[in-house]
C-alpha positions, 0 to 999 in steps of 0.5 A, a space after each residue: 392876954 388882955 387883948 384876947 379878952 377884949 376881942 372875945 368880949 367884942 365877939 360875944 357882944 356882936 353875936 348878941 346884937 346879931 341874935 337880937 336883930 334876927 329875933 326883931 326881924 321875926 317879930 316885926 312880921 307877926 302880931 302888933 308890929 303888922 298893924 299901923 301905929 294908929 291902930 295898935 291900941 286895938 290889938 288888946 281888944 277882945 270884943 269888937 262890934 262888926 261895924 267897928 271892923 267894917 270901918 277899917 275895911 279900906 284899900 287892902 284891909 285883910 292883913 289888919 283885920 287878920 291881926 286884930 281878930 287872930 292876933 297873928 299873921 295871915 301866914 299862920 292861919 290854916 285855910 286862909 286861902 279859902 277865906 281870902 277868896 271873900 276879900 271883896 265882901 268884908 262882912 263875909 271875910 270878917 265873919 269867916 275869920 271870927 268863926 275860925 278856931 284861931 280867932 281870939 276875939 268875939 265879933 258882935 252884931 253880925 246877925 243884926 247887921 245882916 238882918 238890917 242889910 236884907 231888910 233895907 233891900 226889900 221895902 215890904 219886908 222892912 215895913 213888916 219888920 217895923 210893924 212887928 217891932 212897934 207891936 212888940 215894943 208897945 
């Protein structure tokens, strides 16, 4: 009878270990575990500056950015296939994710970044904006 108790306890322990392993496999694919170890401290952040996110856009940045903005994996985002079409332009990719209903963070500075980008491409607009800024400030 002792042997039967030991065998049943052993089976219960093995079953609990297998359940924990399967649960761990599921959570490894979602949330903080997708992020590289050096970026995991950013997972709890609720506000990002657009420049901070753009500096992370190297190589294949999409999964990292999706986790930081939505706190979930790309498979859980409706319309991700549409957003993924803009992967060549990190600025648009980040802004579309920030506007998505599943977004859990606020991305600040997008308008300022876009305005500066446009002004830098056109010298006359940049000079005009600089003159307006100087007059408004002084």
